[in-house]
DSSP file (Angstrom, degrees, kcal/mol; ACC not computed):
  #  RESIDUE AA STRUCTURE BP1 BP2  ACC     N-H-->O    O-->H-N    N-H-->O    O-->H-N    TCO  KAPPA ALPHA  PHI   PSI    X-CA   Y-CA   Z-CA
    1    1 A M              0   0    0      0, 0.0     2,-0.4     0, 0.0     0, 0.0   0.000 360.0 360.0 360.0 124.8   22.7   56.2  -51.9
    2    2 A T        -     0   0    0      2,-0.0     2,-0.5     0, 0.0     0, 0.0  -0.913 360.0-139.4-121.5 146.1   24.9   53.2  -52.3
    3    3 A F        -     0   0    0     -2,-0.4     2,-0.6     2,-0.0     0, 0.0  -0.872  11.5-162.5-103.3 134.0   27.0   51.4  -49.9
    4    4 A Q        -     0   0    0     -2,-0.5     2,-0.4     2,-0.0    -2,-0.0  -0.968  10.9-173.5-117.3 121.6   30.3   50.2  -50.9
    5    5 A L        -     0   0    0     -2,-0.6    -2,-0.0     4,-0.0     0, 0.0  -0.909  20.9-129.9-116.6 140.7   31.8   47.6  -48.6
    6    6 A E    >>  -     0   0    0     -2,-0.4     4,-2.0     1,-0.1     3,-0.5  -0.488  32.2-108.7 -78.1 156.5   35.2   46.2  -48.8
    7    7 A P  H 3> S+     0   0    0      0, 0.0     4,-2.4     0, 0.0     5,-0.1   0.861 119.7  53.7 -58.1 -36.8   35.5   42.4  -48.7
    8    8 A Y  H 3> S+     0   0    0      1,-0.2     4,-2.1     2,-0.2     5,-0.1   0.856 107.6  51.4 -67.7 -32.3   37.0   42.4  -45.2
    9    9 A Q  H <> S+     0   0    0     -3,-0.5     4,-2.4     2,-0.2    -1,-0.2   0.889 110.1  48.6 -69.2 -39.4   34.0   44.5  -44.0
   10   10 A V  H  X S+     0   0    0     -4,-2.0     4,-2.8     2,-0.2     5,-0.2   0.911 111.6  50.8 -64.0 -42.0   31.5   42.0  -45.6
   11   11 A F  H  X S+     0   0    0     -4,-2.4     4,-2.7    -5,-0.2    -2,-0.2   0.907 110.8  48.0 -62.7 -41.8   33.5   39.2  -43.9
   12   12 A I  H  X S+     0   0    0     -4,-2.1     4,-2.3     2,-0.2    -2,-0.2   0.912 113.3  47.4 -65.4 -43.5   33.3   40.9  -40.5
   13   13 A I  H  X S+     0   0    0     -4,-2.4     4,-2.5     2,-0.2    -2,-0.2   0.932 115.0  45.7 -65.1 -45.6   29.6   41.6  -40.8
   14   14 A L  H  X S+     0   0    0     -4,-2.8     4,-3.0     2,-0.2     5,-0.2   0.919 114.0  48.4 -64.1 -43.2   28.8   38.0  -41.9
   15   15 A S  H  X S+     0   0    0     -4,-2.7     4,-2.5    -5,-0.2    -1,-0.2   0.877 112.2  49.8 -66.6 -35.2   31.0   36.5  -39.2
   16   16 A T  H  X S+     0   0    0     -4,-2.3     4,-2.5     2,-0.2    -2,-0.2   0.925 113.3  45.9 -65.8 -44.1   29.3   38.8  -36.6
   17   17 A A  H  X S+     0   0    0     -4,-2.5     4,-2.5     2,-0.2    -2,-0.2   0.931 115.2  46.3 -64.5 -45.3   25.9   37.7  -37.8
   18   18 A I  H  X S+     0   0    0     -4,-3.0     4,-2.9     1,-0.2    -2,-0.2   0.905 112.9  50.6 -64.1 -41.0   26.9   34.1  -37.8
   19   19 A G  H  X S+     0   0    0     -4,-2.5     4,-2.8    -5,-0.2    -2,-0.2   0.898 110.6  49.2 -62.3 -41.2   28.5   34.4  -34.4
   20   20 A A  H  X S+     0   0    0     -4,-2.5     4,-2.5     2,-0.2    -2,-0.2   0.915 112.7  47.4 -64.5 -42.4   25.3   36.1  -33.0
   21   21 A I  H  X S+     0   0    0     -4,-2.5     4,-2.4     2,-0.2    -2,-0.2   0.933 113.6  47.2 -64.8 -44.7   23.2   33.3  -34.5
   22   22 A V  H  X S+     0   0    0     -4,-2.9     4,-2.6     1,-0.2    -2,-0.2   0.909 112.1  51.2 -62.8 -41.7   25.5   30.6  -33.1
   23   23 A G  H  X S+     0   0    0     -4,-2.8     4,-2.5     2,-0.2    -1,-0.2   0.913 110.4  48.1 -61.0 -43.6   25.5   32.3  -29.7
   24   24 A M  H  X S+     0   0    0     -4,-2.5     4,-2.7     2,-0.2    -1,-0.2   0.897 111.1  50.9 -64.5 -39.9   21.7   32.5  -29.6
   25   25 A I  H  X S+     0   0    0     -4,-2.4     4,-2.8     2,-0.2    -2,-0.2   0.913 110.8  48.9 -63.7 -41.7   21.5   28.8  -30.6
   26   26 A K  H  X S+     0   0    0     -4,-2.6     4,-2.6     2,-0.2    -2,-0.2   0.915 111.9  48.6 -64.0 -42.2   23.9   27.9  -27.8
   27   27 A I  H  X S+     0   0    0     -4,-2.5     4,-2.3     2,-0.2    -2,-0.2   0.934 114.1  45.9 -62.5 -45.7   21.9   30.0  -25.3
   28   28 A M  H  X S+     0   0    0     -4,-2.7     4,-2.7     1,-0.2    -2,-0.2   0.907 112.4  51.5 -64.0 -40.3   18.7   28.3  -26.4
   29   29 A G  H  X S+     0   0    0     -4,-2.8     4,-2.7     1,-0.2    -2,-0.2   0.905 110.0  49.1 -62.2 -41.6   20.3   24.9  -26.3
   30   30 A N  H  X S+     0   0    0     -4,-2.6     4,-2.6     2,-0.2    -1,-0.2   0.900 112.0  48.5 -64.6 -40.2   21.5   25.5  -22.8
   31   31 A Q  H  X S+     0   0    0     -4,-2.3     4,-2.4     2,-0.2    -2,-0.2   0.912 113.0  47.5 -65.9 -41.8   18.1   26.6  -21.7
   32   32 A I  H  X S+     0   0    0     -4,-2.7     4,-2.6     2,-0.2    -2,-0.2   0.927 113.1  48.8 -63.7 -44.1   16.5   23.6  -23.3
   33   33 A N  H  X S+     0   0    0     -4,-2.7     4,-2.5     2,-0.2    -2,-0.2   0.907 111.3  49.8 -62.1 -42.1   19.1   21.3  -21.7
   34   34 A K  H  X S+     0   0    0     -4,-2.6     4,-2.2     2,-0.2    -1,-0.2   0.911 111.5  48.9 -62.5 -42.6   18.5   23.0  -18.3
   35   35 A N  H  X S+     0   0    0     -4,-2.4     4,-2.2     2,-0.2    -2,-0.2   0.906 111.3  49.3 -63.7 -42.3   14.7   22.5  -18.7
   36   36 A I  H  X S+     0   0    0     -4,-2.6     4,-2.6     2,-0.2    -2,-0.2   0.912 110.0  51.4 -64.1 -42.0   15.2   18.8  -19.6
   37   37 A Q  H  X S+     0   0    0     -4,-2.5     4,-2.6     1,-0.2    -2,-0.2   0.906 109.4  50.1 -61.1 -42.2   17.5   18.3  -16.6
   38   38 A Q  H  X S+     0   0    0     -4,-2.2     4,-2.6     2,-0.2    -1,-0.2   0.906 110.8  49.8 -62.8 -41.0   14.9   19.8  -14.3
   39   39 A N  H  X S+     0   0    0     -4,-2.2     4,-2.4     2,-0.2    -2,-0.2   0.916 111.3  48.6 -63.9 -42.7   12.2   17.5  -15.8
   40   40 A F  H  X S+     0   0    0     -4,-2.6     4,-2.8     2,-0.2    -2,-0.2   0.911 111.6  50.1 -62.9 -42.2   14.4   14.5  -15.3
   41   41 A E  H  X S+     0   0    0     -4,-2.6     4,-2.4     2,-0.2    -2,-0.2   0.927 112.3  45.8 -63.6 -44.8   15.1   15.5  -11.7
   42   42 A S  H  X S+     0   0    0     -4,-2.6     4,-2.3     2,-0.2    -1,-0.2   0.897 113.7  50.0 -66.6 -37.4   11.5   16.0  -10.8
   43   43 A T  H  X S+     0   0    0     -4,-2.4     4,-2.5    -5,-0.2    -2,-0.2   0.920 111.0  49.1 -64.5 -43.2   10.6   12.7  -12.6
   44   44 A N  H  X S+     0   0    0     -4,-2.8     4,-2.5     2,-0.2    -2,-0.2   0.896 110.4  51.1 -62.9 -39.8   13.3   10.9  -10.6
   45   45 A Q  H  X S+     0   0    0     -4,-2.4     4,-2.4     2,-0.2    -1,-0.2   0.918 111.2  47.9 -62.8 -42.9   12.1   12.4   -7.4
   46   46 A K  H  X S+     0   0    0     -4,-2.3     4,-2.5     2,-0.2    -2,-0.2   0.902 111.2  50.5 -64.9 -40.0    8.5   11.2   -8.2
   47   47 A I  H  X S+     0   0    0     -4,-2.5     4,-2.4     2,-0.2    -2,-0.2   0.915 111.3  48.7 -63.7 -42.3    9.8    7.7   -9.0
   48   48 A E  H  X S+     0   0    0     -4,-2.5     4,-2.5     2,-0.2    -2,-0.2   0.890 111.2  50.4 -63.8 -39.7   11.7    7.6   -5.7
   49   49 A E  H  X S+     0   0    0     -4,-2.4     4,-2.4     2,-0.2    -2,-0.2   0.918 111.3  47.5 -65.1 -42.9    8.6    8.7   -3.8
   50   50 A V  H  X S+     0   0    0     -4,-2.5     4,-2.4     2,-0.2    -2,-0.2   0.893 111.2  52.6 -64.5 -38.5    6.5    6.1   -5.5
   51   51 A S  H  X S+     0   0    0     -4,-2.4     4,-2.4     2,-0.2    -2,-0.2   0.920 109.6  48.1 -63.1 -43.5    9.2    3.5   -4.7
   52   52 A R  H  X S+     0   0    0     -4,-2.5     4,-2.6     1,-0.2    -2,-0.2   0.906 112.1  49.7 -63.2 -40.8    9.2    4.5   -1.1
   53   53 A Q  H  X S+     0   0    0     -4,-2.4     4,-2.6     2,-0.2    -1,-0.2   0.880 109.8  51.5 -65.7 -36.9    5.4    4.3   -1.0
   54   54 A A  H  X S+     0   0    0     -4,-2.4     4,-2.4     2,-0.2    -2,-0.2   0.914 110.9  47.5 -65.8 -41.8    5.5    0.9   -2.6
   55   55 A V  H  X S+     0   0    0     -4,-2.4     4,-2.2     2,-0.2    -2,-0.2   0.923 113.1  48.5 -64.2 -43.0    8.0   -0.4    0.0
   56   56 A K  H  X S+     0   0    0     -4,-2.6     4,-2.3     1,-0.2    -2,-0.2   0.906 111.0  51.0 -62.7 -41.2    5.8    1.1    2.8
   57   57 A G  H  X S+     0   0    0     -4,-2.6     4,-2.4     1,-0.2    -2,-0.2   0.896 109.0  50.8 -62.9 -40.9    2.7   -0.5    1.3
   58   58 A Q  H  X S+     0   0    0     -4,-2.4     4,-2.5     2,-0.2    -1,-0.2   0.899 110.0  50.1 -63.6 -40.0    4.5   -3.9    1.1
   59   59 A E  H  X S+     0   0    0     -4,-2.2     4,-2.4     2,-0.2    -2,-0.2   0.909 110.6  49.6 -64.0 -41.2    5.5   -3.6    4.8
   60   60 A E  H  X S+     0   0    0     -4,-2.3     4,-2.5     2,-0.2    -2,-0.2   0.898 110.2  50.5 -65.0 -39.5    1.9   -2.7    5.7
   61   61 A V  H  X S+     0   0    0     -4,-2.4     4,-2.7     2,-0.2    -2,-0.2   0.924 110.5  49.4 -63.9 -43.2    0.6   -5.7    3.8
   62   62 A R  H  X S+     0   0    0     -4,-2.5     4,-2.5     2,-0.2    -2,-0.2   0.908 110.9  50.4 -61.4 -40.8    3.1   -8.0    5.5
   63   63 A E  H  X S+     0   0    0     -4,-2.4     4,-2.6     2,-0.2    -2,-0.2   0.916 111.1  48.3 -63.5 -43.2    2.0   -6.5    8.9
   64   64 A L  H  X S+     0   0    0     -4,-2.5     4,-2.7     2,-0.2    -2,-0.2   0.909 111.2  50.3 -63.1 -42.0   -1.6   -7.2    8.0
   65   65 A E  H  X S+     0   0    0     -4,-2.7     4,-2.6     2,-0.2    -2,-0.2   0.924 111.2  49.0 -61.6 -42.9   -0.8  -10.7    7.0
   66   66 A R  H  X S+     0   0    0     -4,-2.5     4,-2.3     1,-0.2    -2,-0.2   0.927 112.6  47.2 -62.2 -45.3    1.0  -11.3   10.2
   67   67 A K  H  X S+     0   0    0     -4,-2.6     4,-2.5     2,-0.2    -1,-0.2   0.896 111.9  50.9 -63.4 -39.9   -1.9   -9.9   12.3
   68   68 A F  H  X S+     0   0    0     -4,-2.7     4,-2.8     2,-0.2    -2,-0.2   0.920 110.1  48.9 -64.6 -43.0   -4.4  -12.0   10.3
   69   69 A L  H  X S+     0   0    0     -4,-2.6     4,-2.2     2,-0.2    -1,-0.2   0.898 111.3  50.1 -64.1 -38.8   -2.3  -15.2   10.9
   70   70 A E  H  X S+     0   0    0     -4,-2.3     4,-2.3     2,-0.2    -2,-0.2   0.913 110.8  50.2 -62.6 -41.4   -2.1  -14.4   14.6
   71   71 A F  H  X S+     0   0    0     -4,-2.5     4,-2.0     1,-0.2    -2,-0.2   0.926 110.2  49.2 -61.7 -45.5   -5.9  -13.9   14.6
   72   72 A K  H  < S+     0   0    0     -4,-2.8    -1,-0.2     1,-0.2    -2,-0.2   0.886 113.4  47.0 -62.4 -38.1   -6.5  -17.2   12.9
   73   73 A A  H  < S+     0   0    0     -4,-2.2     4,-0.2     1,-0.2    -1,-0.2   0.855 117.7  42.2 -71.3 -33.6   -4.2  -18.9   15.4
   74   74 A D  H >X S+     0   0    0     -4,-2.3     4,-1.1     1,-0.2     3,-1.0   0.683  94.0  83.8 -85.6 -19.6   -5.8  -17.2   18.4
   75   75 A M  H >X S+     0   0    0     -4,-2.0     4,-2.4     1,-0.3     3,-0.8   0.871  84.0  54.9 -58.4 -44.1   -9.4  -17.6   17.2
   76   76 A P  H 34 S+     0   0    0      0, 0.0    -1,-0.3     0, 0.0    -2,-0.1   0.803 109.4  50.0 -62.6 -24.7  -10.1  -21.2   18.5
   77   77 A F  H <4 S+     0   0    0     -3,-1.0    -2,-0.2    -4,-0.2    -3,-0.1   0.726 117.6  38.0 -83.8 -21.4   -9.1  -20.1   22.0
   78   78 A R  H << S+     0   0    0     -4,-1.1     2,-0.3    -3,-0.8    -3,-0.1   0.758 114.9  45.9 -99.6 -29.2  -11.3  -17.1   22.1
   79   79 A Y     <  -     0   0    0     -4,-2.4     2,-0.5    -5,-0.2    -1,-0.1  -0.863  64.6-143.3-122.3 151.0  -14.5  -18.2   20.3
   80   80 A I        -     0   0    0     -2,-0.3     2,-0.1    -3,-0.1    -3,-0.1  -0.934  26.1-121.7-111.5 132.6  -16.7  -21.2   20.4
   81   81 A A     >  -     0   0    0     -2,-0.5     4,-2.4     1,-0.1     5,-0.2  -0.392  22.0-119.5 -69.4 150.7  -18.2  -22.6   17.2
   82   82 A R  H  > S+     0   0    0      1,-0.2     4,-2.6     2,-0.2     5,-0.2   0.902 114.4  50.8 -58.4 -43.7  -22.0  -22.8   17.2
   83   83 A D  H  > S+     0   0    0      1,-0.2     4,-2.5     2,-0.2    -1,-0.2   0.902 109.7  50.3 -62.6 -40.8  -21.9  -26.6   16.7
   84   84 A D  H  > S+     0   0    0      2,-0.2     4,-2.5     1,-0.2    -1,-0.2   0.907 111.1  49.1 -64.2 -40.3  -19.5  -27.0   19.6
   85   85 A Y  H  X S+     0   0    0     -4,-2.4     4,-2.7     2,-0.2    -2,-0.2   0.929 111.8  48.1 -63.6 -45.4  -21.8  -24.9   21.8
   86   86 A I  H  X S+     0   0    0     -4,-2.6     4,-2.4     1,-0.2    -2,-0.2   0.915 112.0  49.8 -62.5 -42.4  -24.8  -26.9   20.9
   87   87 A R  H  X S+     0   0    0     -4,-2.5     4,-2.1     2,-0.2    -1,-0.2   0.921 111.9  48.3 -62.2 -44.1  -23.0  -30.2   21.5
   88   88 A G  H  X S+     0   0    0     -4,-2.5     4,-2.3     1,-0.2    -2,-0.2   0.914 112.1  48.8 -62.4 -43.4  -21.8  -29.0   24.9
   89   89 A Q  H  X S+     0   0    0     -4,-2.7     4,-2.9     1,-0.2     5,-0.2   0.890 109.3  53.2 -62.9 -40.0  -25.4  -27.8   25.8
   90   90 A T  H  X S+     0   0    0     -4,-2.4     4,-2.3     2,-0.2    -1,-0.2   0.912 109.5  48.3 -62.6 -42.4  -26.8  -31.2   24.7
   91   91 A V  H  X S+     0   0    0     -4,-2.1     4,-2.2     2,-0.2    -2,-0.2   0.930 113.0  47.8 -63.9 -44.6  -24.4  -33.1   26.9
   92   92 A I  H  X S+     0   0    0     -4,-2.3     4,-2.5     1,-0.2    -2,-0.2   0.928 112.9  48.1 -62.4 -45.5  -25.2  -30.8   29.9
   93   93 A E  H  X S+     0   0    0     -4,-2.9     4,-2.5     1,-0.2    -1,-0.2   0.882 110.2  52.3 -64.2 -37.4  -28.9  -31.2   29.4
   94   94 A A  H  X S+     0   0    0     -4,-2.3     4,-2.2    -5,-0.2    -1,-0.2   0.907 110.5  48.0 -64.5 -40.6  -28.6  -35.0   29.0
   95   95 A K  H  X S+     0   0    0     -4,-2.2     4,-2.4     2,-0.2    -2,-0.2   0.904 111.5  49.8 -66.3 -40.7  -26.7  -35.1   32.3
   96   96 A L  H  X S+     0   0    0     -4,-2.5     4,-2.7     2,-0.2    -2,-0.2   0.905 110.2  50.9 -63.8 -40.4  -29.3  -32.9   34.0
   97   97 A D  H  X S+     0   0    0     -4,-2.5     4,-2.4     2,-0.2    -1,-0.2   0.901 110.0  50.1 -62.5 -40.0  -32.1  -35.2   32.7
   98   98 A A  H  X S+     0   0    0     -4,-2.2     4,-2.2     2,-0.2    -2,-0.2   0.905 111.9  47.4 -65.5 -40.6  -30.2  -38.2   34.0
   99   99 A V  H  X S+     0   0    0     -4,-2.4     4,-2.4     2,-0.2    -2,-0.2   0.916 112.1  50.2 -65.6 -42.1  -29.9  -36.6   37.5
  100  100 A A  H  X S+     0   0    0     -4,-2.7     4,-2.2     1,-0.2    -2,-0.2   0.894 110.4  50.5 -62.8 -39.3  -33.5  -35.6   37.4
  101  101 A E  H  X S+     0   0    0     -4,-2.4     4,-2.2     2,-0.2    -1,-0.2   0.906 110.0  49.3 -65.8 -41.5  -34.5  -39.2   36.5
  102  102 A K  H  X S+     0   0    0     -4,-2.2     4,-2.4     2,-0.2    -2,-0.2   0.896 109.8  52.0 -64.5 -39.3  -32.4  -40.6   39.4
  103  103 A L  H  X S+     0   0    0     -4,-2.4     4,-2.8     2,-0.2    -2,-0.2   0.909 108.4  51.2 -62.3 -41.8  -34.0  -38.1   41.8
  104  104 A E  H  X S+     0   0    0     -4,-2.2     4,-2.5     1,-0.2    -1,-0.2   0.919 110.0  49.5 -61.2 -42.8  -37.4  -39.2   40.7
  105  105 A K  H  X S+     0   0    0     -4,-2.2     4,-2.2     2,-0.2    -2,-0.2   0.908 111.9  48.0 -64.0 -40.9  -36.5  -42.9   41.3
  106  106 A V  H  X S+     0   0    0     -4,-2.4     4,-2.0     2,-0.2    -2,-0.2   0.918 112.5  48.9 -64.8 -43.1  -35.1  -42.0   44.7
  107  107 A Q  H  X>S+     0   0    0     -4,-2.8     5,-2.6     1,-0.2     4,-0.6   0.886 110.7  50.7 -65.2 -38.4  -38.3  -40.1   45.6
  108  108 A I  H ><5S+     0   0    0     -4,-2.5     3,-0.7     3,-0.2    -1,-0.2   0.910 109.9  50.5 -64.6 -42.4  -40.5  -43.0   44.3
  109  109 A K  H 3<5S+     0   0    0     -4,-2.2    -1,-0.2     1,-0.3    -2,-0.2   0.865 112.6  46.3 -64.5 -35.7  -38.5  -45.4   46.5
  110  110 A Q  H 3<5S-     0   0    0     -4,-2.0    -1,-0.3    -5,-0.2    -2,-0.2   0.544 116.4-114.9 -86.4  -5.1  -39.0  -43.3   49.5
  111  111 A G  T <<5 +     0   0    0     -3,-0.7     2,-0.4    -4,-0.6    -3,-0.2   0.664  67.6 140.8  84.7  15.8  -42.6  -42.8   48.8
  112  112 A I      < -     0   0    0     -5,-2.6    -1,-0.3    -6,-0.2    -2,-0.1  -0.772  51.1-127.8 -92.4 134.9  -42.4  -39.0   48.2
  113  113 A K              0   0    0     -2,-0.4    -5,-0.0     1,-0.1    -9,-0.0  -0.677 360.0 360.0 -84.8 132.0  -44.5  -37.8   45.4
  114  114 A P              0   0    0      0, 0.0    -1,-0.1     0, 0.0   -10,-0.0   0.490 360.0 360.0 -73.4 360.0  -42.7  -35.7   42.8
């Protein structure tokens, strides 16, 4: 069994096959392009989210710095350094010793035994 095709029939079959192949390539190209666009969109969304988080992080760091500076400025008014406390106690004790010494002198002058 042999097929005999006229040249126009061969041309129609070849053009149909080529058209089908080109159509399939276009469909695949559109699907690939759509997939790439979706990937770009999700990547852009992630980049925007990271950018928002970075801005929020910077704001939080600035807030912490501000609070720390306020703490440093307020600290001398709320807390006493150990050396300052010891110096204050030494002055108070010296004054008490001086008062006790004066009392002893007064008692000695009046003849009262301490």
